[in-house]
gemmi code that builds the backbone of each chain (N, CA, C; Angstrom):
import gemmi

chains = {
    "A": [
        ("MET", (96.497, 101.895, 84.883), (95.278, 102.592, 85.304), (95.042, 103.795, 84.416)),
        ("ASN", (93.786, 104.058, 84.153), (93.407, 105.193, 83.328), (92.311, 105.980, 84.056)),
        ("VAL", (92.440, 107.294, 84.051), (91.417, 108.136, 84.697), (90.887, 109.128, 83.667)),
        ("LYS", (89.580, 109.062, 83.421), (88.961, 110.033, 82.511), (88.116, 110.998, 83.337)),
        ("ARG", (88.193, 112.257, 82.995), (87.462, 113.262, 83.752), (86.326, 113.843, 82.911)),
        ("GLU", (85.163, 113.954, 83.538), (84.024, 114.594, 82.871), (83.460, 115.644, 83.806)),
        ("ASP", (83.285, 116.864, 83.298), (82.668, 117.918, 84.107), (81.169, 117.927, 83.877)),
        ("HIS", (80.439, 118.002, 84.960), (78.971, 118.057, 84.904), (78.532, 119.244, 85.745)),
        ("GLY", (78.675, 120.446, 85.229), (78.356, 121.634, 86.009), (79.316, 121.759, 87.178)),
        ("GLU", (78.747, 121.853, 88.383), (79.592, 121.948, 89.581), (80.229, 120.595, 89.927)),
        ("ALA", (79.583, 119.561, 89.411), (80.065, 118.204, 89.730), (81.167, 117.784, 88.757)),
        ("VAL", (81.999, 116.878, 89.227), (83.013, 116.312, 88.344), (83.020, 114.792, 88.529)),
        ("LEU", (83.109, 114.100, 87.413), (83.100, 112.636, 87.432), (84.461, 112.130, 86.976)),
        ("PHE", (85.029, 111.236, 87.748), (86.253, 110.557, 87.337), (85.921, 109.092, 87.066)),
        ("VAL", (86.169, 108.671, 85.851), (85.956, 107.270, 85.504), (87.319, 106.582, 85.559)),
        ("VAL", (87.463, 105.692, 86.543), (88.763, 105.074, 86.799), (88.742, 103.644, 86.271)),
        ("GLU", (89.786, 103.273, 85.567), (89.876, 101.906, 85.050), (91.258, 101.337, 85.326)),
        ("GLY", (91.293, 100.101, 85.803), (92.570, 99.438, 86.052), (92.851, 99.288, 87.540)),
        ("HIS", (94.033, 98.843, 87.848), (94.424, 98.593, 89.233), (94.898, 99.899, 89.888)),
        ("VAL", (94.465, 100.130, 91.124), (94.915, 101.312, 91.865), (95.826, 100.832, 92.989)),
        ("ASP", (97.110, 101.095, 92.839), (98.074, 100.666, 93.853), (99.111, 101.769, 94.060)),
        ("MET", (100.222, 101.431, 94.696), (101.237, 102.441, 94.989), (101.790, 103.072, 93.704)),
        ("HIS", (101.787, 102.300, 92.628), (102.326, 102.803, 91.366), (101.367, 103.762, 90.677)),
        ("THR", (100.081, 103.451, 90.732), (99.106, 104.226, 89.958), (98.349, 105.267, 90.778)),
        ("SER", (98.323, 105.101, 92.102), (97.511, 106.027, 92.906), (97.975, 107.488, 92.826)),
        ("PRO", (99.281, 107.791, 92.587), (99.645, 109.220, 92.469), (98.890, 109.940, 91.350)),
        ("GLU", (98.607, 109.235, 90.261), (97.870, 109.898, 89.181), (96.429, 110.186, 89.612)),
        ("LEU", (95.826, 109.215, 90.293), (94.461, 109.434, 90.785), (94.452, 110.579, 91.797)),
        ("ARG", (95.471, 110.608, 92.660), (95.560, 111.666, 93.673), (95.654, 113.042, 92.995)),
        ("GLN", (96.460, 113.125, 91.944), (96.637, 114.389, 91.242), (95.311, 114.851, 90.620)),
        ("GLN", (94.595, 113.924, 90.024), (93.311, 114.269, 89.403), (92.303, 114.734, 90.455)),
        ("LEU", (92.264, 114.013, 91.574), (91.322, 114.402, 92.630), (91.696, 115.756, 93.205)),
        ("ARG", (92.992, 115.987, 93.345), (93.424, 117.277, 93.901), (93.038, 118.439, 92.989)),
        ("SER", (93.081, 118.210, 91.682), (92.715, 119.286, 90.757), (91.247, 119.665, 90.959)),
        ("ALA", (90.417, 118.670, 91.225), (88.999, 118.957, 91.472), (88.806, 119.617, 92.831)),
        ("LEU", (89.605, 119.196, 93.811), (89.527, 119.812, 95.143), (89.953, 121.271, 95.066)),
        ("ASP", (90.992, 121.543, 94.276), (91.475, 122.923, 94.146), (90.397, 123.824, 93.550)),
        ("ARG", (89.556, 123.240, 92.684), (88.470, 124.029, 92.080), (87.217, 124.020, 92.934)),
        ("ARG", (87.302, 123.366, 94.071), (86.171, 123.258, 95.004), (84.939, 122.662, 94.319)),
        ("SER", (85.149, 121.683, 93.472), (84.049, 120.989, 92.818), (83.271, 120.182, 93.851)),
        ("SER", (81.993, 120.007, 93.583), (81.165, 119.145, 94.434), (79.837, 118.861, 93.728)),
        ("PRO", (79.380, 117.637, 93.745), (80.106, 116.486, 94.280), (81.246, 116.046, 93.346)),
        ("ILE", (82.244, 115.433, 93.940), (83.273, 114.746, 93.165), (82.888, 113.270, 93.182)),
        ("VAL", (82.737, 112.713, 92.000), (82.278, 111.323, 91.891), (83.388, 110.471, 91.259)),
        ("ALA", (83.710, 109.388, 91.916), (84.685, 108.449, 91.353), (83.950, 107.168, 90.973)),
        ("ASP", (83.858, 106.915, 89.672), (83.246, 105.673, 89.192), (84.333, 104.604, 89.152)),
        ("LEU", (84.201, 103.614, 90.028), (85.220, 102.571, 90.153), (84.785, 101.256, 89.497)),
        ("GLY", (83.797, 101.346, 88.628), (83.282, 100.139, 87.981), (84.338, 99.384, 87.184)),
        ("GLY", (85.345, 100.099, 86.714), (86.411, 99.459, 85.939), (87.640, 99.145, 86.761)),
        ("VAL", (87.471, 99.118, 88.094), (88.619, 98.881, 88.984), (88.454, 97.538, 89.688)),
        ("PRO", (89.178, 96.518, 89.255), (89.062, 95.221, 89.921), (89.921, 95.107, 91.172)),
        ("PHE", (90.855, 96.060, 91.344), (91.797, 95.922, 92.469), (92.183, 97.301, 93.009)),
        ("ILE", (92.064, 97.448, 94.315), (92.585, 98.629, 95.019), (93.349, 98.120, 96.227)),
        ("ASP", (94.474, 98.747, 96.531), (95.189, 98.383, 97.761), (95.122, 99.544, 98.753)),
        ("SER", (95.898, 99.453, 99.821), (95.808, 100.484, 100.858), (96.300, 101.841, 100.345)),
        ("SER", (97.170, 101.842, 99.327), (97.605, 103.120, 98.750), (96.427, 103.821, 98.073)),
        ("GLY", (95.620, 103.035, 97.368), (94.437, 103.594, 96.724), (93.418, 104.067, 97.747)),
        ("LEU", (93.233, 103.276, 98.805), (92.310, 103.692, 99.865), (92.786, 104.992, 100.503)),
        ("ALA", (94.100, 105.091, 100.726), (94.650, 106.306, 101.337), (94.371, 107.521, 100.456)),
        ("THR", (94.467, 107.326, 99.148), (94.193, 108.417, 98.206), (92.744, 108.883, 98.332)),
        ("LEU", (91.834, 107.931, 98.446), (90.414, 108.276, 98.565), (90.125, 108.925, 99.921)),
        ("ILE", (90.785, 108.448, 100.969), (90.578, 109.047, 102.299), (91.089, 110.490, 102.310)),
        ("GLU", (92.237, 110.706, 101.681), (92.765, 112.078, 101.576), (91.775, 112.997, 100.877)),
        ("ALA", (91.193, 112.504, 99.781), (90.234, 113.309, 99.028), (88.996, 113.587, 99.873)),
        ("LEU", (88.560, 112.576, 100.620), (87.386, 112.751, 101.486), (87.652, 113.823, 102.537)),
        ("GLN", (88.830, 113.790, 103.108), (89.168, 114.784, 104.124), (89.322, 116.166, 103.496)),
        ("GLY", (89.890, 116.202, 102.281), (90.080, 117.485, 101.600), (88.759, 118.138, 101.239)),
        ("ILE", (87.832, 117.343, 100.756), (86.553, 117.910, 100.314), (85.702, 118.330, 101.510)),
        ("GLY", (85.921, 117.637, 102.623), (85.185, 118.008, 103.824), (85.531, 119.403, 104.313)),
        ("LYS", (86.720, 119.854, 103.966), (87.165, 121.178, 104.440), (86.349, 122.304, 103.832)),
        ("TYR", (85.765, 122.076, 102.654), (84.917, 123.135, 102.093), (83.456, 122.699, 101.980)),
        ("GLY", (83.124, 121.655, 102.679), (81.726, 121.239, 102.745), (81.221, 120.538, 101.501)),
        ("GLY", (82.152, 120.066, 100.658), (81.742, 119.355, 99.448), (81.483, 117.888, 99.721)),
        ("LYS", (81.126, 117.183, 98.675), (80.810, 115.755, 98.822), (81.642, 114.920, 97.849)),
        ("LEU", (82.153, 113.808, 98.378), (82.837, 112.812, 97.542), (81.965, 111.574, 97.507)),
        ("ARG", (81.692, 111.091, 96.310), (80.865, 109.881, 96.203), (81.567, 108.850, 95.334)),
        ("LEU", (81.379, 107.606, 95.710), (81.947, 106.500, 94.943), (80.795, 105.729, 94.318)),
        ("VAL", (81.035, 105.197, 93.132), (79.946, 104.507, 92.445), (80.478, 103.262, 91.747)),
        ("SER", (79.603, 102.260, 91.646), (79.875, 101.027, 90.873), (81.065, 100.239, 91.392)),
        ("LEU", (81.114, 100.013, 92.690), (82.231, 99.231, 93.236), (82.090, 97.753, 92.860)),
        ("GLN", (83.159, 97.168, 92.370), (83.156, 95.727, 92.104), (83.155, 94.971, 93.451)),
        ("PRO", (82.675, 93.732, 93.462), (82.588, 92.988, 94.731), (83.913, 92.923, 95.491)),
        ("SER", (85.023, 92.733, 94.776), (86.314, 92.633, 95.468), (86.675, 93.949, 96.144)),
        ("VAL", (86.329, 95.046, 95.496), (86.650, 96.362, 96.054), (85.700, 96.681, 97.216)),
        ("ARG", (84.451, 96.290, 97.044), (83.482, 96.496, 98.130), (83.919, 95.711, 99.377)),
        ("ASN", (84.420, 94.517, 99.156), (84.889, 93.703, 100.276), (86.085, 94.362, 100.967)),
        ("LEU", (86.953, 94.987, 100.169), (88.100, 95.698, 100.742), (87.624, 96.852, 101.633)),
        ("PHE", (86.608, 97.564, 101.198), (86.061, 98.649, 102.015), (85.504, 98.098, 103.330)),
        ("ARG", (84.868, 96.933, 103.254), (84.330, 96.323, 104.480), (85.464, 95.921, 105.417)),
        ("LEU", (86.495, 95.284, 104.848), (87.629, 94.854, 105.671), (88.306, 96.040, 106.348)),
        ("SER", (88.274, 97.178, 105.681), (88.949, 98.367, 106.197), (88.022, 99.236, 107.045)),
        ("ASN", (86.795, 98.766, 107.213), (85.823, 99.501, 108.010), (85.486, 100.863, 107.403)),
        ("LEU", (85.511, 100.947, 106.095), (85.312, 102.236, 105.431), (83.944, 102.357, 104.760)),
        ("THR", (83.156, 101.288, 104.815), (81.871, 101.319, 104.114), (80.975, 102.437, 104.624)),
        ("SER", (81.017, 102.675, 105.918), (80.136, 103.703, 106.467), (80.754, 105.097, 106.373)),
        ("ILE", (82.033, 105.170, 106.064), (82.713, 106.464, 105.982), (82.458, 107.112, 104.625)),
        ("PHE", (82.435, 106.273, 103.577), (82.263, 106.798, 102.222), (80.801, 106.734, 101.802)),
        ("ASP", (80.435, 107.676, 100.951), (79.111, 107.712, 100.361), (79.172, 106.892, 99.072)),
        ("ILE", (78.661, 105.666, 99.145), (78.771, 104.746, 98.015), (77.410, 104.627, 97.335)),
        ("ARG", (77.370, 104.961, 96.055), (76.110, 104.945, 95.305), (76.142, 103.850, 94.247)),
        ("GLU", (74.948, 103.534, 93.752), (74.846, 102.457, 92.772), (74.895, 102.959, 91.336)),
        ("SER", (74.522, 104.224, 91.108), (74.502, 104.718, 89.725), (75.161, 106.092, 89.637)),
        ("ARG", (75.714, 106.368, 88.467), (76.333, 107.672, 88.238), (75.314, 108.795, 88.384)),
        ("GLU", (74.117, 108.570, 87.833), (73.096, 109.611, 87.863), (72.803, 110.021, 89.292)),
        ("ASP", (72.660, 109.033, 90.151), (72.387, 109.307, 91.559), (73.575, 110.033, 92.193)),
        ("ALA", (74.764, 109.572, 91.882), (75.973, 110.137, 92.518), (76.227, 111.570, 92.067)),
        ("LEU", (75.792, 111.928, 90.861), (76.080, 113.268, 90.332), (75.067, 114.312, 90.780)),
        ("ARG", (74.018, 113.874, 91.456), (73.040, 114.863, 91.943), (73.684, 115.773, 92.971)),
        ("PRO", (73.281, 117.051, 93.002), (73.889, 117.988, 93.968), (73.715, 117.517, 95.405)),
    ],
    "B": [
        ("MET", (123.225, 67.755, 86.602), (121.919, 68.243, 86.173), (121.272, 69.036, 87.309)),
        ("ARG", (120.752, 70.191, 86.968), (120.078, 70.984, 87.981), (118.602, 70.614, 88.017)),
        ("THR", (118.039, 70.595, 89.199), (116.609, 70.294, 89.327), (115.931, 71.418, 90.100)),
        ("ALA", (114.611, 71.425, 90.049), (113.846, 72.439, 90.779), (112.541, 71.836, 91.254)),
        ("GLU", (112.034, 72.381, 92.359), (110.753, 71.910, 92.895), (109.615, 72.574, 92.123)),
        ("PRO", (108.627, 71.802, 91.663), (107.548, 72.402, 90.867), (106.638, 73.336, 91.664)),
        ("ASP", (106.640, 73.218, 92.980), (105.748, 74.061, 93.771), (106.454, 75.295, 94.328)),
        ("VAL", (107.681, 75.498, 93.919), (108.443, 76.634, 94.463), (108.848, 77.577, 93.331)),
        ("VAL", (108.633, 78.845, 93.554), (109.076, 79.874, 92.603), (109.867, 80.906, 93.388)),
        ("GLU", (111.056, 81.214, 92.910), (111.867, 82.237, 93.565), (112.233, 83.288, 92.533)),
        ("VAL", (111.969, 84.521, 92.866), (112.335, 85.619, 91.964), (112.921, 86.745, 92.792)),
        ("HIS", (113.758, 87.541, 92.157), (114.128, 88.797, 92.805), (113.788, 89.935, 91.880)),
        ("LEU", (113.408, 91.036, 92.468), (112.962, 92.164, 91.667), (113.390, 93.464, 92.326)),
        ("ALA", (113.393, 94.506, 91.530), (113.716, 95.827, 92.067), (112.532, 96.346, 92.876)),
        ("SER", (112.846, 97.246, 93.786), (111.809, 97.781, 94.687), (111.041, 98.901, 93.985)),
        ("HIS", (110.581, 98.611, 92.779), (109.881, 99.637, 92.002), (108.377, 99.338, 91.983)),
        ("PRO", (107.560, 100.341, 92.311), (106.108, 100.091, 92.362), (105.515, 99.613, 91.048)),
        ("LYS", (106.175, 99.900, 89.920), (105.604, 99.453, 88.649), (105.592, 97.926, 88.550)),
        ("LEU", (106.346, 97.257, 89.411), (106.398, 95.797, 89.372), (105.326, 95.138, 90.245)),
        ("LEU", (104.523, 95.963, 90.922), (103.486, 95.390, 91.792), (102.478, 94.555, 90.996)),
        ("GLY", (102.169, 94.996, 89.781), (101.244, 94.226, 88.943), (101.821, 92.859, 88.612)),
        ("LEU", (103.115, 92.828, 88.399), (103.779, 91.559, 88.101), (103.728, 90.635, 89.329)),
        ("VAL", (103.932, 91.217, 90.503), (103.835, 90.432, 91.746), (102.427, 89.839, 91.875)),
        ("ARG", (101.429, 90.653, 91.581), (100.041, 90.160, 91.692), (99.792, 89.018, 90.706)),
        ("ALA", (100.292, 89.185, 89.476), (100.083, 88.138, 88.477), (100.750, 86.835, 88.913)),
        ("LEU", (101.959, 86.958, 89.441), (102.715, 85.775, 89.861), (102.041, 85.079, 91.044)),
        ("VAL", (101.691, 85.855, 92.057), (101.087, 85.275, 93.259), (99.695, 84.722, 92.936)),
        ("GLY", (98.949, 85.454, 92.113), (97.605, 85.001, 91.751), (97.644, 83.679, 91.007)),
        ("GLU", (98.591, 83.553, 90.106), (98.687, 82.310, 89.331), (99.184, 81.152, 90.203)),
        ("ALA", (100.115, 81.452, 91.101), (100.581, 80.399, 92.022), (99.425, 79.923, 92.898)),
        ("ALA", (98.601, 80.875, 93.347), (97.453, 80.510, 94.190), (96.457, 79.669, 93.397)),
        ("ARG", (96.288, 80.009, 92.123), (95.371, 79.221, 91.288), (95.887, 77.787, 91.152)),
        ("LEU", (97.177, 77.655, 90.911), (97.756, 76.316, 90.779), (97.638, 75.518, 92.075)),
        ("ALA", (97.646, 76.226, 93.202), (97.545, 75.545, 94.497), (96.107, 75.167, 94.829)),
        ("GLY", (95.157, 75.649, 94.016), (93.771, 75.245, 94.218), (92.879, 76.276, 94.878)),
        ("PHE", (93.348, 77.513, 95.022), (92.505, 78.554, 95.605), (91.487, 79.022, 94.570)),
        ("SER", (90.269, 79.288, 95.031), (89.215, 79.775, 94.141), (89.481, 81.241, 93.786)),
        ("ASP", (88.733, 81.738, 92.797), (88.866, 83.157, 92.416), (88.669, 84.049, 93.642)),
        ("GLU", (87.629, 83.731, 94.407), (87.290, 84.550, 95.574), (88.407, 84.505, 96.622)),
        ("GLU", (89.014, 83.336, 96.765), (90.094, 83.195, 97.750), (91.374, 83.873, 97.295)),
        ("ARG", (91.555, 83.957, 95.986), (92.819, 84.520, 95.476), (92.901, 86.025, 95.685)),
        ("GLU", (91.760, 86.701, 95.623), (91.777, 88.168, 95.720), (92.464, 88.669, 96.990)),
        ("PRO", (92.080, 88.163, 98.175), (92.756, 88.655, 99.386), (94.225, 88.247, 99.479)),
        ("ILE", (94.580, 87.123, 98.881), (95.993, 86.711, 98.892), (96.822, 87.677, 98.058)),
        ("VAL", (96.284, 88.014, 96.887), (96.960, 88.958, 96.000), (97.062, 90.332, 96.667)),
        ("LEU", (95.994, 90.703, 97.381), (96.022, 91.975, 98.116), (97.118, 91.963, 99.180)),
        ("ALA", (97.169, 90.881, 99.954), (98.168, 90.803, 101.035), (99.586, 90.847, 100.469)),
        ("ALA", (99.805, 90.162, 99.333), (101.133, 90.192, 98.709), (101.493, 91.608, 98.274)),
        ("THR", (100.521, 92.291, 97.707), (100.751, 93.685, 97.280), (101.103, 94.557, 98.476)),
        ("GLU", (100.361, 94.367, 99.575), (100.614, 95.173, 100.764), (102.005, 94.886, 101.337)),
        ("GLY", (102.389, 93.617, 101.316), (103.703, 93.251, 101.853), (104.836, 93.892, 101.060)),
        ("VAL", (104.750, 93.807, 99.738), (105.813, 94.376, 98.896), (105.777, 95.908, 98.961)),
        ("THR", (104.583, 96.461, 98.990), (104.457, 97.926, 99.092), (105.105, 98.428, 100.381)),
        ("ASN", (104.898, 97.711, 101.471), (105.496, 98.130, 102.744), (107.021, 98.123, 102.684)),
        ("VAL", (107.568, 97.127, 101.993), (109.031, 97.087, 101.836), (109.512, 98.327, 101.074)),
        ("ILE", (108.830, 98.629, 99.959), (109.242, 99.769, 99.137), (109.082, 101.078, 99.915)),
        ("ARG", (107.922, 101.238, 100.529), (107.594, 102.518, 101.160), (108.346, 102.719, 102.475)),
        ("HIS", (108.356, 101.689, 103.316), (108.915, 101.856, 104.664), (110.332, 101.291, 104.774)),
        ("GLY", (110.520, 100.057, 104.263), (111.850, 99.454, 104.373), (112.888, 100.237, 103.588)),
        ("TYR", (112.601, 100.452, 102.319), (113.564, 101.128, 101.435), (113.249, 102.616, 101.262)),
        ("ARG", (112.262, 103.096, 101.950), (111.898, 104.527, 101.945), (111.774, 105.098, 100.536)),
        ("GLY", (111.160, 104.320, 99.687), (110.869, 104.799, 98.337), (111.997, 104.646, 97.338)),
        ("ASP", (113.149, 104.124, 97.782), (114.253, 103.863, 96.845), (113.821, 102.732, 95.909)),
        ("THR", (113.749, 103.026, 94.619), (113.203, 102.048, 93.673), (114.263, 101.126, 93.076)),
        ("THR", (115.477, 101.207, 93.587), (116.565, 100.419, 92.980), (117.070, 99.309, 93.898)),
        ("ARG", (116.395, 99.086, 95.019), (116.857, 98.048, 95.944), (116.273, 96.697, 95.543)),
        ("ARG", (116.751, 95.669, 96.201), (116.351, 94.314, 95.806), (115.345, 93.716, 96.798)),
        ("ILE", (114.351, 93.076, 96.234), (113.370, 92.323, 97.024), (113.376, 90.886, 96.514)),
        ("ASP", (113.472, 89.937, 97.414), (113.419, 88.521, 97.039), (112.053, 87.952, 97.410)),
        ("LEU", (111.456, 87.298, 96.467), (110.178, 86.628, 96.728), (110.377, 85.127, 96.603)),
        ("ARG", (109.820, 84.392, 97.559), (109.828, 82.937, 97.464), (108.406, 82.446, 97.691)),
        ("LEU", (107.872, 81.810, 96.672), (106.524, 81.264, 96.747), (106.609, 79.764, 96.897)),
        ("HIS", (105.906, 79.236, 97.875), (105.776, 77.785, 98.015), (104.283, 77.489, 97.975)),
        ("ALA", (103.850, 76.894, 96.885), (102.413, 76.732, 96.687), (102.064, 75.301, 96.274)),
        ("PRO", (102.210, 74.361, 97.205), (101.773, 72.989, 96.907), (100.244, 72.953, 96.933)),
        ("PRO", (99.634, 71.870, 96.441), (98.174, 71.809, 96.464), (97.625, 72.071, 97.870)),
        ("GLY", (96.725, 73.046, 97.976), (96.039, 73.285, 99.238), (96.581, 74.401, 100.097)),
        ("SER", (97.735, 74.961, 99.747), (98.247, 76.048, 100.591), (99.215, 76.925, 99.810)),
        ("LEU", (99.491, 78.069, 100.378), (100.458, 78.987, 99.763), (101.240, 79.682, 100.861)),
        ("GLN", (102.532, 79.770, 100.638), (103.385, 80.572, 101.525), (104.207, 81.510, 100.647)),
        ("LEU", (104.204, 82.782, 101.038), (105.008, 83.773, 100.328), (105.976, 84.400, 101.327)),
        ("ASP", (107.267, 84.320, 101.012), (108.287, 85.015, 101.807), (108.748, 86.234, 101.025)),
        ("ILE", (108.706, 87.379, 101.677), (109.142, 88.636, 101.061), (110.354, 89.115, 101.862)),
        ("GLU", (111.496, 89.116, 101.198), (112.739, 89.361, 101.927), (113.396, 90.654, 101.441)),
        ("ASP", (113.785, 91.499, 102.393), (114.502, 92.722, 102.031), (115.797, 92.786, 102.811)),
        ("ASP", (116.624, 93.768, 102.493), (117.812, 93.985, 103.321), (117.827, 95.394, 103.888)),
        ("ALA", (116.640, 95.916, 104.094), (116.509, 97.177, 104.832), (116.752, 96.876, 106.310)),
        ("PRO", (117.042, 97.897, 107.120), (117.237, 97.635, 108.545), (116.045, 96.892, 109.149)),
        ("PHE", (116.357, 95.873, 109.957), (115.301, 95.048, 110.547), (114.370, 95.900, 111.416)),
        ("VAL", (113.105, 95.622, 111.261), (112.114, 96.323, 112.063), (111.552, 95.346, 113.093)),
        ("ASP", (111.601, 95.750, 114.345), (111.058, 94.908, 115.409), (109.565, 94.683, 115.161)),
        ("PRO", (109.148, 93.420, 115.101), (107.731, 93.152, 114.817), (106.778, 93.829, 115.796)),
        ("THR", (107.243, 94.053, 117.013), (106.332, 94.698, 117.962), (106.087, 96.163, 117.599)),
        ("ASP", (106.962, 96.700, 116.706), (106.745, 98.073, 116.253), (105.843, 98.140, 115.027)),
        ("ILE", (105.538, 96.951, 114.468), (104.706, 96.910, 113.267), (103.290, 96.620, 113.703)),
        ("ARG", (102.468, 97.573, 113.596), (101.077, 97.347, 113.994), (100.158, 98.164, 113.091)),
        ("SER", (98.954, 97.673, 112.994), (97.988, 98.401, 112.189), (97.346, 99.474, 113.052)),
        ("ARG", (96.816, 100.478, 112.384), (96.205, 101.557, 113.142), (94.799, 101.159, 113.576)),
        ("PRO", (94.292, 101.827, 114.622), (92.905, 101.545, 115.005), (91.978, 101.855, 113.835)),
        ("LEU", (91.044, 100.949, 113.583), (90.201, 101.114, 112.398), (89.207, 102.255, 112.521)),
        ("ASP", (88.917, 102.651, 113.753), (87.969, 103.747, 113.883), (88.635, 105.107, 113.698)),
        ("GLU", (89.941, 105.067, 113.463), (90.687, 106.294, 113.222), (90.794, 106.444, 111.703)),
        ("VAL", (90.011, 107.347, 111.146), (89.978, 107.460, 109.685), (91.073, 108.405, 109.221)),
        ("ARG", (92.130, 107.821, 108.693), (93.203, 108.634, 108.115), (93.941, 107.777, 107.090)),
        ("PRO", (94.612, 108.475, 106.143), (95.367, 107.698, 105.157), (96.519, 106.975, 105.830)),
        ("GLY", (96.871, 105.818, 105.348), (98.041, 105.105, 105.860), (97.717, 104.175, 107.005)),
        ("GLY", (98.568, 103.150, 107.158), (98.441, 102.243, 108.288), (97.486, 101.093, 108.076)),
        ("LEU", (96.889, 101.026, 106.886), (95.923, 99.959, 106.651), (96.562, 98.671, 106.142)),
        ("GLY", (97.758, 98.777, 105.579), (98.374, 97.622, 104.927), (98.540, 96.439, 105.856)),
        ("VAL", (99.053, 96.689, 107.041), (99.286, 95.603, 108.005), (97.951, 94.998, 108.430)),
        ("HIS", (96.977, 95.851, 108.654), (95.651, 95.354, 109.019), (95.103, 94.437, 107.921)),
        ("LEU", (95.265, 94.849, 106.676), (94.716, 94.054, 105.571), (95.426, 92.705, 105.464)),
        ("MET", (96.734, 92.699, 105.667), (97.454, 91.417, 105.623), (96.974, 90.502, 106.743)),
        ("ARG", (96.854, 91.053, 107.943), (96.457, 90.225, 109.089), (95.006, 89.781, 108.978)),
        ("SER", (94.199, 90.586, 108.310), (92.783, 90.235, 108.177), (92.550, 89.133, 107.169)),
        ("THR", (93.439, 89.037, 106.187), (93.165, 88.139, 105.075), (93.972, 86.846, 105.109)),
        ("MET", (95.120, 86.844, 105.792), (95.980, 85.664, 105.760), (95.842, 84.861, 107.051)),
        ("ASP", (96.219, 83.582, 107.002), (96.198, 82.746, 108.208), (97.340, 83.120, 109.145)),
        ("ALA", (98.470, 83.488, 108.554), (99.632, 83.840, 109.379), (100.421, 84.957, 108.704)),
        ("VAL", (100.884, 85.894, 109.524), (101.725, 87.006, 109.065), (102.876, 87.103, 110.058)),
        ("GLU", (104.072, 86.750, 109.590), (105.201, 86.691, 110.531), (106.381, 87.493, 109.991)),
        ("TYR", (107.029, 88.208, 110.893), (108.236, 88.950, 110.529), (109.413, 88.323, 111.268)),
        ("ARG", (110.541, 88.207, 110.582), (111.742, 87.753, 111.288), (112.963, 88.417, 110.659)),
        ("ARG", (114.020, 88.493, 111.434), (115.282, 89.026, 110.910), (115.930, 87.974, 110.024)),
        ("ASN", (116.355, 88.368, 108.839), (116.992, 87.393, 107.952), (118.522, 87.492, 108.032)),
        ("ASP", (119.194, 86.598, 107.325), (120.650, 86.525, 107.484), (121.372, 87.695, 106.815)),
        ("ARG", (120.635, 88.565, 106.154), (121.253, 89.775, 105.609), (120.984, 90.992, 106.497)),
        ("GLY", (120.407, 90.720, 107.662), (120.129, 91.810, 108.592), (118.840, 92.529, 108.288)),
        ("GLY", (118.175, 92.101, 107.236), (116.901, 92.721, 106.873), (115.725, 91.964, 107.452)),
        ("THR", (114.581, 92.166, 106.836), (113.353, 91.562, 107.335), (112.806, 90.578, 106.311)),
        ("THR", (112.362, 89.428, 106.797), (111.597, 88.512, 105.952), (110.178, 88.453, 106.493)),
        ("LEU", (109.253, 88.808, 105.625), (107.838, 88.730, 105.966), (107.288, 87.455, 105.339)),
        ("THR", (106.671, 86.636, 106.150), (106.068, 85.396, 105.649), (104.557, 85.483, 105.764)),
        ("LEU", (103.891, 85.230, 104.634), (102.429, 85.198, 104.580), (102.000, 83.780, 104.259)),
        ("ARG", (101.042, 83.253, 105.019), (100.578, 81.880, 104.778), (99.060, 81.840, 104.657)),
        ("LYS", (98.611, 80.936, 103.792), (97.167, 80.750, 103.646), (96.879, 79.320, 103.221)),
        ("ARG", (95.816, 78.762, 103.782), (95.377, 77.434, 103.366), (94.076, 77.539, 102.580)),
        ("VAL", (93.896, 76.670, 101.625), (92.660, 76.639, 100.843), (91.482, 76.352, 101.776)),
        ("GLY", (90.402, 77.083, 101.548), (89.183, 76.813, 102.314), (89.182, 77.384, 103.705)),
        ("ASN", (90.122, 78.259, 103.994), (90.192, 78.877, 105.312), (89.828, 80.349, 105.165)),
        ("PRO", (88.622, 80.736, 105.538), (88.205, 82.118, 105.324), (89.023, 83.067, 106.188)),
        ("PRO", (88.988, 84.363, 105.861), (89.748, 85.336, 106.647), (89.433, 85.209, 108.140)),
        ("LEU", (90.479, 85.343, 108.964), (90.300, 85.193, 110.410), (89.538, 86.370, 110.994)),
        ("VAL", (89.848, 87.533, 110.497), (89.242, 88.744, 111.055), (88.486, 89.444, 109.954)),
        ("GLU", (87.220, 89.582, 110.141), (86.471, 90.390, 109.190), (85.450, 91.191, 109.975)),
        ("PRO", (85.666, 92.500, 110.057), (84.713, 93.279, 110.840), (83.332, 93.198, 110.206)),
        ("PRO", (82.300, 93.140, 111.010), (80.958, 93.090, 110.450), (80.638, 94.410, 109.761)),
        ("PRO", (79.671, 94.403, 108.852), (79.280, 95.668, 108.232), (78.908, 96.682, 109.300)),
        ("ALA", (79.193, 97.942, 109.024), (78.996, 98.991, 110.028), (77.568, 99.001, 110.562)),
        ("GLU", (76.611, 98.764, 109.638), (75.215, 98.861, 110.092), (74.870, 97.765, 111.106)),
        ("GLU", (75.628, 96.635, 111.069), (75.350, 95.558, 112.015), (75.965, 95.829, 113.379)),
        ("ARG", (76.925, 96.752, 113.432), (77.583, 97.018, 114.704), (76.826, 98.049, 115.526)),
        ("ARG", (75.929, 98.766, 114.873), (75.250, 99.829, 115.605), (74.225, 99.281, 116.571)),
    ],
}
model = gemmi.Model(1)
for chain_id, residues in chains.items():
    chain = gemmi.Chain(chain_id)
    for i, (resn, *xyz) in enumerate(residues, 1):
        res = gemmi.Residue()
        res.name, res.seqid = resn, gemmi.SeqId(i, " ")
        for name, pos in zip(("N", "CA", "C"), xyz):
            atom = gemmi.Atom()
            atom.name, atom.element = name, gemmi.Element(name[0])
            atom.pos, atom.b_iso = gemmi.Position(*pos), 0.0
            res.add_atom(atom)
        chain.add_residue(res)
    model.add_chain(chain)
structure = gemmi.Structure()
structure.add_model(model)
structure.setup_entities()
């Protein structure tokens, strides 16, 4: 898995590529935490390059969602592949996360 | 002369998370050989990942040097994966998924396995550990799939 970070003013974009599982999710968690520590908002995770996420990856995203909620920020997900979107449905998380179709939309304040 | 069954693959691996990708590749390819479609393989690979992850995280408590045995039986039309550890046996009645309306990290793995596979069974093995068996038949959609949130309102 590879995570690239781009700062867009107050917003921060993470472009994630590869599988997110128990092995790789700690790196994603660390990157998200760095943005949470800076109170960035919105924090956008582009998952277009992620064909696979497991419950460890979901837990990482839920942690970030709860963390950002503490300071009133927003976490948005963008470009979910069908397999990942289906995982969100199976986990009943589709309505919990703010899922957008484009980066431009997700990066708006 | 030694012989082997063409539909059976047995491997043992260390309880290291870096090997999860290898587990996915192995299970995914076995499922393909058994006749599962691309769409059907994704949840099987997910369930296998969740099963092995649970062994590493809960059974072995993150110890990356323990042994996990995998046995795949994938004849045409079905797949069975046995994941065997020698961590202390966990009573299956203590293994449950969390309520889905409770949004918190953790506890989703068991739910995902039960949602995607035809059968998820735990039993005590002859080493005193746990064997988790996952089964799936070709053409059998997930048993439990919650409707989209907007349809439940």
